[in-house]
N, C-alpha and C positions, 0 to 999 in steps of 0.2 A: 504494499499500499504506500503510495506517495505520501510525503509529509503533508502536502495540501489536503489529500483525501483524509489523512489521519486527523488533521485540524478540523475539518468540516464535520467528521464523525463525532469528535469530541464536543464541538459546539452544539450540534443537533441533539446529542444525548443530554448535554447540560440543560438546554432549553426544554426538552421534554420533561425532565425531572422538575425543573422549577415551575413550569406551567402546571404539572400534576399537583405539586404542593399547593399551589394557589386554587386550582379547580376543586380540590378535595378539602379545602378549608383546614389544612393541617397546622396553620399558624394563626394564632389569635391576632385580631386587628390591632391590639395595643402591645404586642410582644416585640421585644428587641430582636433585631436581626444582625448577625455579624457577617461581613463580607471580608473574608480572609484572603487577601491578595487582590488589590484593587486594579493593578495593571493599567490598561488603557481606559477602564471604567465601563466597558460595554455591558458586562454582566451586572455591575452595580446599577446601571441605567435600567436594565431589564427588571431587576428586582424591585427598584423604586417604582416602576410602572405597575408591577403586579401587586405590590403591597404599599399603596400610597399613604396609608395612615400609620405605618410602623416606623419606628426609628431604626435607621440602618447605619451601623458603625463599620467603617472600612479600615482595613489595615494594610500597610505596605511599608517598604523601606524608605521610599521617597515618592513624591507625587510625580507620576508619569502619565496620569489620565488626561483625556481631552477636557478642556474647561467645562463643557456642558455636562460632563459625567464625573465631575469631582464633587465629593460631599462637602457640606459646610465644615468649616474648621473644627467646630465642636464635635463633629462626627467622624473625624479623620485622625487615625492614630498612626504616627509615623515612627519608624525605627525597626530594629530587629524584631520581627513578629514573634519569634521564640520567647523573647523577653516581655514585649508589650501585651501579648495575649493574656499573660498571667493575671492582670488586673481584673479579668472578667471571670475568674474562677468563683463559683458559688453565686453568680449574678442571675441565675435562672433565665438564660437566654432561650427565646422561643425557637430560633432557627439559626443555624451556622452553615455558611457555604464557603468551602475552601477550594481555591483553584490556584495552588502554588506549586504544582508539580513542574519539573523542568525537562523531562524526558532523558535526564542523565541519571541512570540507576544509582550511582554512588551519592549524588546530591539528594535525590529522593529518599534514599535510605536514611540519610541524616535527618531529613524533615520528619520522617516517620518514627524517629526516636522520641519526638515531643508533641507532634500534631494531634494524634488520637487522644492522648491524655488531656491536652489543652482544650480540645472540643468537648470531650466528656465532662470535664470540670466546669465549663462555662454553661452548658445546657441545663435547662430545668428538666425534671422528670417528665417524660413524654415529649420533650423537645426533639426537633428534627435536625438532621445533618445531611448535607450532600457534599460530595468531595470528588476531585479528580484523582485522588490517591486513596487507597484503602484505609479505613480507620479501624484497625483491629484493636478493640478494647472491650472488656467484659461488660461495661456498662452500656455499650451501644449494640442494639439488636439490628442486624441487616434486614432491610425491607426489600421486597421484590421491586425491580425496576418497572416503571410504567411503559406502555407502548411508546416506542421511539427511544427508550433508554438502551444504551449499548453496554453490555457487560464488559468490564475492564476499562471503560472510558469514564464512567460515572458510578459512584458508590453512594448508597442511600441508607440512612439509619434513623432509628428512634431511640432516645435514651430510655433505658429501663426505669 
């Protein structure tokens, strides 16, 4: 599969899961959402459109997003995500979306030493997580992917 086709597959899968979460009302209208990995801001923009009444807090090392897809300063946490995400432990987050995979196995293996625990710690009981990397953690129950979700491209969980 070409890198372009791989990217398209990942984005279509991500969109299918995000839309499913909205369509099935898995996130309360007042629940906090974490966008872990702002990047260009495309997914943040989509989440903002799907969940217009929710506070969405985005994380990244530095601002690299399009100006139209950049959160307000109060909802943007900059720095090493491994460190900055810790402040959300125990905050009963409704939904966490993480798209910080690199496609470099050694880098992603490092991320997987802290990301599953960080997401599990931030989520409320019953909270939802979607990720481009697997979040293997005893507190996170894998959920079946909806139609359009591609196994291995997007992972989907509920906190026990």
